[in-house]
C-alpha positions in Angstrom: 38.8 8.2 0.7 37.3 11.3 -1.0 35.9 9.1 -3.8 34.2 6.8 -1.4 32.6 9.6 0.6 31.4 11.2 -2.6 29.9 7.9 -3.8 28.3 7.4 -0.4 26.7 10.9 -0.5 25.3 10.2 -4.0 23.9 6.9 -2.9 22.2 8.4 0.2 20.8 11.3 -1.9 19.4 8.9 -4.5 17.8 6.7 -1.8 16.2 9.8 -0.3 14.9 11.2 -3.6 13.5 7.9 -4.9 11.9 7.1 -1.5 10.3 10.6 -1.4 9.1 10.0 -5.0 7.3 6.8 -4.0 5.5 8.6 -1.2 4.7 11.5 -3.4 2.9 9.2 -5.9 0.9 7.6 -3.1 -0.1 11.0 -1.8 -1.2 12.1 -5.3 -3.2 8.9 -5.9 -4.9 9.4 -2.5 -5.9 12.9 -3.4 -3.4 14.8 -1.2 -2.1 17.0 -4.0 -0.6 19.7 -1.8 1.5 17.2 0.2 2.5 15.6 -3.1 3.6 18.9 -4.5 5.7 19.7 -1.4 7.3 16.2 -1.6 7.9 16.8 -5.3 9.9 19.9 -4.5 12.2 18.1 -2.2 12.5 15.1 -4.4 13.6 17.1 -7.4 15.9 19.3 -5.3 17.7 16.2 -4.0 17.8 14.6 -7.5 19.4 17.7 -9.0 22.1 17.8 -6.3 22.8 14.1 -6.7 22.9 14.3 -10.5 25.2 17.3 -10.3 27.7 15.4 -8.1 27.8 12.6 -10.8 27.8 14.8 -13.9 30.6 17.0 -12.6 32.7 13.9 -11.8 32.1 11.7 -14.8 35.5 10.2 -14.3 34.3 8.5 -11.1 32.6 5.1 -12.0 32.0 4.7 -8.3 29.6 7.6 -8.3 27.8 6.3 -11.3 27.3 2.9 -9.6 26.2 4.7 -6.4 23.7 6.7 -8.4 22.1 3.5 -9.8 22.4 1.6 -6.6 20.7 4.4 -4.7 17.8 4.4 -7.2 17.3 0.6 -6.7 17.6 0.9 -2.9 15.3 3.9 -2.8 12.7 2.0 -4.8 12.7 -0.8 -2.2 12.7 1.6 0.7 9.9 3.7 -0.8 7.8 0.6 -1.2 8.5 -0.4 2.4 7.6 3.0 3.8 4.4 3.0 1.7 3.5 -0.3 3.3 4.1 1.1 6.8 2.0 4.2 6.1 -0.8 2.0 4.5 -3.0 4.9 3.7 -6.5 4.4 2.3 -9.1 1.7 2.2 -9.3 -1.7 0.7 -12.1 -4.0 -0.2 -11.6 -7.5 1.1 -13.5 -10.3 -0.5 -13.8 -13.6 1.3 -15.1 -16.7 -0.6 -16.0 -19.8 1.3 -18.1 -22.9 0.4 -21.4 -22.8 2.2 -20.7 -25.9 4.2 -17.6 -24.4 5.8 -17.2 -21.8 8.7 -18.1 -18.3 7.7 -15.8 -15.4 8.5 -18.5 -12.7 8.4 -19.8 -13.1 12.0 -16.3 -13.0 13.4 -15.5 -9.9 11.3 -18.7 -8.2 12.5 -17.9 -9.1 16.1 -14.5 -7.3 15.5 -16.4 -4.2 14.4 -16.1 -4.5 10.6 -19.2 -4.0 8.4 -19.7 -7.1 6.2 -22.1 -7.7 3.3 -22.7 -11.3 2.3 -23.9 -12.7 -1.0 -24.9 -16.2 -2.0 -23.0 -17.2 -5.1 -22.1 -20.1 -7.3 -18.4 -21.1 -7.6 -16.6 -23.7 -9.7 -17.4 -26.5 -7.2 -20.8 -25.4 -6.0 -22.5 -22.9 -3.7 -20.3 -20.4 -1.9 -20.7 -17.4 0.4 -19.1 -14.2 -0.7 -18.4 -11.7 2.0 -17.3 -8.1 1.3 -15.9 -5.6 3.7 -14.1 -2.3 3.4 -11.1 -2.1 5.7 -8.4 0.5 6.4 -5.2 -0.8 4.7 -3.3 -0.7 7.9 -5.7 -3.2 9.5 -5.5 -5.8 6.6 -3.3 -8.2 8.6 -5.7 -8.1 11.5 -8.7 -8.9 9.2 -6.8 -11.6 7.4 -5.9 -13.2 10.7 -9.5 -13.3 11.8 -10.6 -14.9 8.5 -7.9 -17.5 8.5 -8.5 -18.4 12.2 -12.1 -19.1 11.4 -11.6 -20.7 8.0 -8.0 -21.4 6.9 -9.2 -22.5 3.4 -11.1 -19.3 2.7 -10.2 -17.6 -0.6 -9.4 -14.0 0.1 -8.7 -11.1 -2.3 -7.8 -7.5 -1.5 -8.1 -4.5 -3.7 -7.4 -0.8 -3.0 -10.5 1.3 -3.5 -11.4 4.9 -3.5 -14.1 5.6 -1.0 -15.3 9.2 -1.6 -18.0 8.9 1.1 -17.2 6.1 3.5 -19.8 6.1 6.3 -21.3 3.5 8.6 -24.6 2.5 7.2 -27.3 2.0 9.9 -29.8 -0.7 9.4 -33.3 0.5 8.9 -36.6 -1.3 8.6 -38.8 -0.6 5.7 -42.2 0.5 6.9 -45.4 -0.1 5.1 
């Protein structure tokens, strides 16, 4: 029973430290270095404690397996948590043939700024619409696009937006 509890503790600690590590990396990439540093402290503390439980009991293969399984599970959980947090901005590109419904008016109606460009695709003229959206609203935007044009080609890319502001339209005066 003691071996199982020890292995379970190692497993939980590894899930925790690897999940914290995934969030730490996201914070660092998003420019939140102080939060990343604090998370790094707890991540390394938990890792050292878990490693100590394994290294002082090398005769327990169950703890070794729990250590590795905790790493794998923590990786999945950390990625899942990162998806829930969904920090940052993404640029969404919507490509549609010119003779099909455009998503841009619906996106604008929903409050998103959209820039459109006429372009040439493999099969002819297309409209290319760009919009910067908060990552946590990606599903909402994708739903709008696919409700208007289910065949639209959509790409999403995380972007760094050092100065994201709403641009106001202005007229050029002579």
